[in-house]
N, C-alpha and C positions, 0 to 999 in steps of 0.2 A: 689521631688528631691532625687537622690541617695546619701545617706550619710553613714558615718560609723556608726556601731551599738553601738559604745562606747558612754557612757553617756555624756562625755564632748562635743560631737558634737551638743548637743541640747541647749547649753547656750552661751551667749556672752563671749568673751575672758576675759573680766575683772571679770565677775562672776566666771569663771573657776579658775582664779588666786586666788581670795579670798577663794574659796572652797578648793583649794589645800593647801593654807597656813593654813587654819583652821584644815584640816585633819592632817598636819604634827605637828602642835602645840599640837593637842589633843593626838597624838601618843607619843610625848615627855613627855607631862604631865602625861600620863598613866604610862610611864616608871619611872618617878620621884616618883609618888605616890606608885608604886609597891616597889620601893627601900626603901622608907621611912617605908612602912608597914613591910618589912623584917627586917629592922633595929630595929623596935619596938619589933618584934618577937624574937629578939636575934640571927638572922642568921649571920653567919660569912662566907662570900664568898671569894673565891680565886680571887683577883684582876687581876692577870696575865692571867688566863684562860678566864675571862670575856673580858679583853682587846683584847685577840686573837679572840674570837668569834665576837666581835663588828667590828674589823678590816676586818675579812673575809666577814661579811655581807655587810659592806660598800664597799668592793672591788667588790663583786658580784653586788651590786646596780650600782656602776659605770659602770661595764661592760654592764648591761642591758640598762642603760641610753645611753651609747655610741652606742649600737646596734640599739636601737629605733631611735636615732637621725640620724644614718646612713640610716635607711630605709626611713625616711621622707625626708631627704635632697637629696637622690638619686632620689626619685620620683619627687621632685621639679625640679631637673636638667633635668630629662627626659621630664617633661612638657614643659620646656623652649625649649629643642631641638625639640620636636614635633610641637610646635608653629611655629618655624622657617621653618621647613620642610613643613608644611601645607601652609604657606604663599607663599613659593617658588613654591609649586605644583599648587596652585590656579593661581598665576601670569603666570606660564608656560602654564597652560590650556587656560588662557585668550589670550595669545599671539599666541598660535597655532590655536585657534579658528578663529583668523583673517585670516588664510591661506585657510580655506575651502570656498566653494562657497556660495553665497547668496541664500536663506535667512537664511541658518543654521548659518553662521557666526554671524549675528546680534542677532538671537535668543539665541545662546549659550552664547555670551558675555553679553546679558541682564540677563540671569539666573545666570551667574557667578558673575556679579555685585551684584545681590540681595543676592547670597550666601555669599559674603563677607560682605555685609551690615548688615546681621543678626548676624555675628560674632562681628562686631563692636558694635552692639546693646547689645549683651551679655556681653561684657566687661563693659559697662556702667550700665547694669541691670542684675547682676549675679543671682538674684533670679528667673529670667525668663528662667532658663536653660531647663526646660521640654518643654515649648512651642517653644523655639529656636530649640531644637533637633528635634522636630516633623516637624517644618517648613523646617529645613535643609534636612530631609529625603524626603519631598515632592519635594524640588528642585532637589535633587539628582535623583529622579525618572524621573522628567521632562528632566533633562540633559541626562540621559541615553536613554530615548526614542528618543531624537533628534540624539544622537550619533548612535543609532542602525539604524535609518532611513537613516542617512548619509552614514553609512557603506555599506548599501544595494544599494546605488546609484552608479553612474558612476564617482564619485569624485576620485581624486588621492588617491590610496590605501596606499601609503607610508605616505602621510599626515594624512590620517585616523588613521593609526597605531600609529603615534606620538601623535596625539590628544587623542586617547583611552588610551594610556599608561600614559599620564599626568593626565587624569581624574581618572583613576584607582588609581593612587598614591594619588590624592586629597581625594578620598573616604577612602582609607586606613588610611591616617593620621587623619581623623576625628575619625575613630574607635579607633585609638591608643590614641588620646587625651581624648576621653570619658573614655577609660579604665584607663589611668593614673590619670585623673582628678577626676572621680566620682566613680569608681568601686574599683580600686586597693588601698585600704586603709590599714593602719597598722591593723593587725588582733586584734579583741577585746581580745583574749586570752593573747596577749603580753601586752596590756594595763593593764589587771587585774593582770598579774604576776608582772608588774612594780610597781603597786600601793601596792600590797601585800608586796613586798620587801621594799618599802618605809616605810610602817607602821612598819614592823619588825625592820628595821634598826633604825628608829627614836625612837622606843620603847627602843631599846637597848642603844641608846645614852642618852635617858632620864634616864634609869636605872643607867648609870654611873654618870650622873649629880646628881641623887638623893642620891648617896652614899656620896656625899660631905656635908659639913655643910649648904651651901645655893646654890641656882641655879641663874645663871645670865640670866634673862629673855630677856635682850637686845640681848645677843648672840643667845638665842633660837629663837627669832623672826627673827634675821638676817639670821640664818641657814634655817629657814622655807621659808623665802622669796627668798633665793638663789636657793634652790631646786625647788621651785614653778616656778621661772623664766625659768629654764631649761625645765621643763615639759610644760610650756605654749609655748615656742618656738617650741617644737616638735609638739604640738597640732596645732599651726598656720601653720607650714610647711605642715602638713598633710591635711590642709583645702584649699579649692580654693577661699574662700571669707574672708580670714584673712587679717592681716596687712602686712604680707610678701607676696607680689604678684609679678607676672611676668610682666615685662615691655613689653607692647603690642604695642610699637611704630612702630615696623616693620609692624604690621597688619594695623595700621592707615596710614602709608606711602604708603603701597601697595594699599589701598582702594582709596587714593587720586589719585594715578597714573592711576588706572582703570577708575575712574570717569572722568579724564581729557583727 
């Protein structure tokens, strides 16, 4: 299966959440330990300049988080749009196939029904994406052979043109869905930059906490869980098998119409 090269794509979502929480807590703890070490060494830092640096880093982190979230959410919306467009193109192809002469009409509709069935199967079995794509390409080849033979016959050329146009759209939307769903991931460099900023920002937050008399670990844990939740939402949106999924009811409805 085509996946993102980022390491979080290899673990379940709940494991990712725990890992991110641990990473943030460790970064804060490191900052607290560093601050206490400097206090013992007799260092006297300017609190105003430190606050400015921490604010700037947190602002930059917020910007990168918003940018990454925007990338994943726009990709998710594109996947929803392409699903609707593909469903429309398949049903249009199926309807126009009924206009051509026999036996091409029956053969094309049979292939289009199977083409839809494997998409329904993929929704219920997302781990089978490679085999489904291979089968889909085989059906596309069969459909195109039928259309080519039909176009060379004496059938109404205007009807042929409309059918070919709908089938071309159907093929194009599969390519777009594969691109947005499996290939066009958030680049790994953005993920590494995001986590580097998180570590730096949380280290600085820990440093500020360490300058006080005591550290409130309830707030530290709450902060870690909050940032981790945002990261996990972005990871889930960037995935095709997470908890945030596309509603495929339009596909199921179209399949029932074709079968009946």
